Every structure is written in structure tokens, then in C-alpha cells.
C-alpha positions in Angstrom: 0.0 0.0 0.0 1.3 3.4 -0.8 2.4 5.9 1.8 -0.4 8.1 0.6 -3.0 5.3 1.2 -1.6 4.6 4.7 -1.7 8.3 5.6 -5.3 8.5 4.3 -6.4 5.7 6.6 -4.5 7.1 9.6 -6.2 10.5 9.1 -9.6 8.8 8.7 -9.4 6.9 11.9 -7.8 9.7 13.9 -10.9 11.9 13.1 -13.3 9.2 14.4 -14.3 9.6 18.1 -13.7 6.4 20.2 -17.1 4.8 20.4 -18.2 1.3 21.0 -17.7 -0.9 18.0 -20.4 -0.9 15.4 -22.3 -4.1 14.6 -20.3 -6.8 12.8 -20.9 -7.4 9.1 -24.2 -9.1 8.5 -22.7 -11.7 6.1 -20.2 -12.7 8.8 -22.9 -13.0 11.5 -25.1 -15.1 9.1 -22.2 -17.5 8.3 -20.2 -17.5 11.5 -21.2 -21.1 12.2 -19.4 -22.2 9.1 -16.0 -21.0 10.5 -13.6 -23.5 12.0 -12.8 -23.2 15.7 -9.4 -21.8 16.3 -7.1 -19.0 15.1 -8.8 -16.4 12.8 -7.2 -13.6 10.8 -9.3 -10.5 10.2 -7.8 -8.9 7.1 -8.1 -5.1 6.8 -9.9 -5.1 10.2 -10.2 -1.4 10.7 -11.1 -0.6 14.2 -12.2 -4.2 14.8 -16.0 -4.6 14.7 -15.7 -8.0 13.1 -12.6 -9.0 15.2 -14.5 -8.3 18.4 -17.5 -10.3 17.2 -15.2 -13.3 16.4 -13.4 -13.1 19.7 -16.8 -13.1 21.5 -17.5 -16.4 19.7 -14.3 -18.0 21.0 -11.9 -17.4 18.1 -8.3 -16.4 18.8 -8.3 -13.4 16.5 -5.4 -11.6 14.8 -6.7 -8.2 13.5 -4.5 -6.9 10.7 -4.7 -3.4 9.3 -2.5 -0.7 7.8 -3.8 2.0 10.3 -2.1 2.2 13.6 -4.9 4.5 14.7 -7.6 1.9 14.0 -5.6 -0.8 15.8 -5.1 1.4 18.9 -8.8 2.0 19.1 -9.3 -1.8 18.8 -6.8 -2.5 21.6 -8.6 -0.1 23.9 -11.8 -2.0 23.4 -10.7 -5.6 23.1 -7.4 -6.5 24.7 -8.0 -10.2 23.8 -7.6 -9.5 20.1 -4.0 -9.5 18.8 -3.8 -6.4 16.7 -1.0 -6.1 14.1 -0.1 -3.3 11.8 0.6 -4.8 8.4 1.0 -3.4 4.9 -0.8 -5.9 2.8 1.4 -5.1 -0.2 4.0 -7.0 1.9 2.0 -9.5 3.9 4.0 -11.4 6.5 1.7 -14.3 7.5 2.9 -17.9 7.6 1.5 -20.4 5.2 -1.1 -22.6 7.0 -1.1 -20.4 10.1 -4.8 -19.8 10.4 -8.0 -21.9 10.7 -10.0 -19.0 9.2 -9.4 -15.9 7.2 -12.1 -13.2 7.2 -12.0 -10.3 4.8 -14.9 -7.8 4.7 -15.1 -4.6 2.6 -11.6 -4.9 1.3 -10.5 -6.0 -2.2 -7.0 -6.5 -3.5 -7.1 -9.2 -6.1 -3.4 -9.9 -5.6 -4.3 -11.4 -2.2 -6.7 -14.1 -3.2 -4.1 -16.8 -3.5 -2.2 -15.4 -0.5 -5.3 -15.6 1.8 -5.9 -19.2 0.7 -2.2 -20.0 1.5 -2.6 -18.6 5.0 -5.2 -21.3 5.8 -4.4 -24.6 7.4 -5.7 -27.6 5.5 -9.5 -27.6 5.8 -9.5 -24.0 6.8 -12.2 -21.5 5.9 -12.1 -18.2 4.0 -15.0 -15.8 4.4 -15.0 -12.9 2.0 -17.6 -10.2 1.5 -17.3 -6.9 -0.4 -18.9 -4.7 -3.0 -19.8 -5.8 -6.5 -19.7 -3.9 -9.8 -23.3 -2.5 -9.6 -22.3 -0.6 -6.4 -20.9 2.2 -8.5 -24.4 3.0 -9.7 -25.6 3.9 -6.2 -22.6 5.1 -4.2 -19.1 4.5 -2.8 -16.9 2.8 -3.9 -17.1 3.5 -7.6 -13.6 2.5 -8.8 -13.8 -0.9 -10.6 -10.5 -1.9 -9.0 -12.4 -2.2 -5.7 -15.5 -3.9 -7.1 -16.0 -7.5 -7.9 -17.3 -8.6 -11.3 -20.2 -10.9 -11.9 -19.3 -14.4 -10.8 -15.7 -13.3 -10.0 -15.6 -14.9 -6.5 -16.8 -18.3 -7.8 -14.3 -18.2 -10.5 -11.4 -17.2 -8.2 -12.4 -19.9 -5.7 -12.6 -22.7 -8.2 -11.2 -25.8 -6.7 -12.3 -24.9 -3.2 -15.4 -26.3 -1.5 -18.1 -23.5 -1.6 -20.1 -23.5 1.6 -22.1 -20.3 0.9 -22.3 -17.8 -1.9 -24.4 -14.8 -2.6 -24.3 -12.0 -5.1 -26.6 -9.1 -5.7 -28.5 -6.4 -3.9 -28.4 -6.5 -0.1 -30.5 -4.4 2.3 -29.6 -4.2 5.9 -29.4 -1.5 8.7 -26.8 0.4 6.8 -29.0 0.7 3.7 -28.9 -0.8 0.2 -25.7 -2.0 -1.4 -24.6 -4.4 -4.1 -22.3 -7.1 -2.7 -20.7 -10.5 -3.3 -19.9 -12.9 -0.5 -18.4 -16.3 -0.3 -17.5 -18.9 2.3 -15.1 -21.6 1.1 -13.4 -24.5 2.8 -9.8 -25.0 1.6 -9.5 -28.2 -0.4 -7.3 -30.6 1.6 -4.1 -31.3 -0.1 -3.7 -34.9 -1.1 -0.3 -36.5 -1.2 0.6 -38.6 -4.2 0.2 -42.3 -3.6 3.3 -44.2 -2.7 4.8 -46.4 -5.5 3.7 -50.0 -5.3 
């Protein structure tokens, strides 16, 4: 992430008053039972609304974000969450280190394979963000940050799809166009031994 992007997010979070965390993402709440017990990475966690929800459900959560301001706010509200400042242009997570990876409202197509690699065999990836129609009604409008039709299914080919939805969503925050998926990492099979 560029220094300009990092500075933008630092300013954005510095302006926000410290308030109790907002409600977790509805797609996460609806599909939390599909997550594996254990260690969960919240990618681009912001100030931690989803991290705190996951921790309350017994997950050992690592919240990762570029903004130190956001992570300081999270630490003040949820000491049990391990908050780490990470530039996702240079991720530093070990292969197979997490039982789950959760990514809400963040899209960097370069990270799809990375996120899958951070999962232990049989781990679960939950991803939910805006789709291309969102640009017709509001933020974000840049196609780089919007999923195309069927893109999640295509990118997750080879994984076991537990849940998928794509289209208009209406919840307490209003109307948006979104795509979400929950996949279970296909277990690696070892080649059979010679006879």
C-alpha cells in the first residue's frame, strides 16, 4: 500500500471519536457457524468490529490493518484481540497459520491466493465486499475495488463452496450491491506411494 494510502487511513481513523464498535458485518454474522474453531485472521480489520465479534465467539483473533490509529482503538476495546499493523502489499503471515481468514469490505485481487495460502488444510475463507453494480448507487465507484459478476466463484474454483451470494443487499446500513463467499480449503492430497 502506498504511503499516501496509509496516511489517508491514519487520518480517517484519527478523526473518528472512540465509540463502542459498530455491529459486525451481516454476512459474517449469518455465516459465523461455518467458520472452523481456532485461530482467525481478520484482514483489513479497521477498528475491529468483526474481530470483536469473532473473539466473543471464542476465536483467537489476529486483526491486521495498515492503520495504527484503528488498531489502537481496537486494543482499547478488546485486549484479547491480537492487533498487528501490516502493509498488505508485503504480507507477513505464515502459510497454513490460520484456521480461518475473514475479509470484509476490502478487495485486493493480488491477495486471493495469499489468503488461501494462510489457511491450514481444511481452513475456511469468508470474503464479502462490494460488486460492480455498487458504482451506480454510491461508494466505492472505482472498478478496481468492485467484484465482477461471478468473480468470487471463478477465483475460488477448486475450493469447497459452503455459501455464496451475489446481488443487492438491504440491511441496517442501507442498500448495497455485494458479493460474498465462504469456502473450505480443499485438503491437499499427497501422491500415492509407489507399489
